[in-house]
N, C-alpha and C positions, 0 to 999 in steps of 0.2 A: 365612765359613767354616760351612757346613749343616751339621745333624746326622753325629751319627755312619752307617753303611751301618742298623746293628741299630735305633738310632729310629726310622731312619726308616722303613723297613720296617716296623716297633711300631705306628706313629702306620694308615702304609699301612692295616692289616688291622686298626685300630682297642682292640689292645694300649695297657697305659700301660708304660713305660718303668721298669724296676727301676730302673735307675739313678737318676733323676726322683724315684721315692719313698725310695731312699739316701739321697741326697742333701738329699730335704727332713730327713730325722732326724736330720742331725748339723744342719745349718741350723740347726734346733731348737733342739737338743742345747748347742750353740755360743752361742745367744741367756739360754739356761736362763744358762747360765756365764756369760757379759754383764752377765745385770740378778747372779747374785749379786757378781758385782766391783765392780761398781760400787755396787752395794746398800752393801759393806762399807764400798769406798769414804767414801762419805758418811756412815756409820753413823761410822768414824775422824775427820774433819773435822767432824762436829758433837759430838760429844760428846768432849771431849779428858776426863773420866774414865776412859776406857774403854782401858785396856792391850794386851787382846788381844781379840777374838770371833773365831766360829768357826759357821758353818752347818754343820746335818749335817742325814739322816735320823732316820728312827722305828730305823733300825736301828745308827746310829752313824756312818753312811757320812760323812767330812767332805767336801761342797761348792765349801766354800772357807773362809779361812780371814786375817787382815788379818796374821797372822802368814808369818816367811818359816821355820821348824822344823815338817817334818809329822809328826816322830809327838812334839810337843806340843800338836798340833792334834787328834792325837788323841787326846790321852789328855784332854784339855779334854773334848772331845766324848764321851770312853765314861764321864770323870768320872760328866759332867754328867747322863747319861743313870742311871748310878747314883741321881744326889741326886732324879730325876724321881720314879723306881720309889720307892726307899725313905721319899718325904715321899709319894708315893699310897698307899703300904702302909699308912703312918701312920693320913692324913686316911679312906681307906676304914675304918678300927676305929671310931676318934673317931663318926663318924659312920654309919655303915653301911654298905652293899656294897648297890647296884644303886641309888641314884638317880639314877644317869647322868652325877652331875656329875664332871668331871676337872679336871687340877692344870694350871693356866696357865702360873703363874709362879711362882720360888721364889727366895730368895735366900740365900747363908749366906757371914756373915761372920768374917772372922782377922784377924788384927793387921795384918798384909802388907797387906790388900785384902779385896775380896769377891770374889765369883763370884754372877753372874744367870743364870739360865737365864729363857726364854722361849716356850711349846709353841705350834706351830700345827698345821694340818691335813695340812700337806705338809712341811713346812721349824719345823726346831729353831731355834735361837742360846743361847750360852751368850756369857758371857764375863768376863774378871775385869779389876777398875776397880784404881782409889788405895786408900789408905784414907778409910774411913769418906766414901763416895761419898753425892752425891744416892740416897739410891732411886728416889724416881719417876720423876725425867730419864730414868734410867736405863733404867731399865722401859721407860718411854715409848718414847726413844730406837729400844731391839729390839721395841717391837709394832712400829713406824716404819718398822725396816729390815722385820720379818720381811711388811708389809703388801704393803711394796713386790713382794716378790716370787711372789708369788697370780699365781695365773696372771687377766689380765682378766674373765672370765666366773665369777672365785666373790670377787670384789676386792668388799667389802660395799658394798651401795648405802643410799646413806640412805634412811631413814622414810617413805615416802609422807606426806604431813601427813595429820591428821584436817582430819575435813571439817569447817568453819565450822556450830556450830547456831546456825540466824536467829531473832532474837529477838521476843519476839511482841510487836506493839504495843500500850503500855500502851492502854484502851477512852478516848475521846476525851469527853468530859462531851457532851453534847446542848447546843445553844446554846439556850434560851426565844426565845422567838418572844413579841412583846408581845399583849396581848391588845387587841387591836381594839373 
């Protein structure tokens, strides 16, 4: 089956098809959604302490969640944003403003469980856990999930190895020649 008449004519005239552009944008957004869903599925599989997790953007828009209750997911994202903002204000007052540092992770503990928030460049993730979680593992799992969502060009590359300095060779003692 050939191309639609408008697409074929556009190709002859050297124009790009608007349909092609819109479909590639749709494919790109679907790829991102699938990535979020699969990242959250992986997170749920590896972290038994996490009960609910939500990925959201800087405005608080929920991009994906492990829970089926959309209202609860939106409330968790909104609460996480408020928690980060409040902690950021406290930290800014304590250390002074303008130093370029930003809050990257926070934990709030309650009797019923804990709330964890990890912020990234484009995405944020919040999670609720069982009581008395292993905080280091939960933070590690959440950071790993966020890193998996980063576009390939922005994923951190390992730092190049430092050049090794060559050792100076120790001077060799001169051999004495026997007197003749």
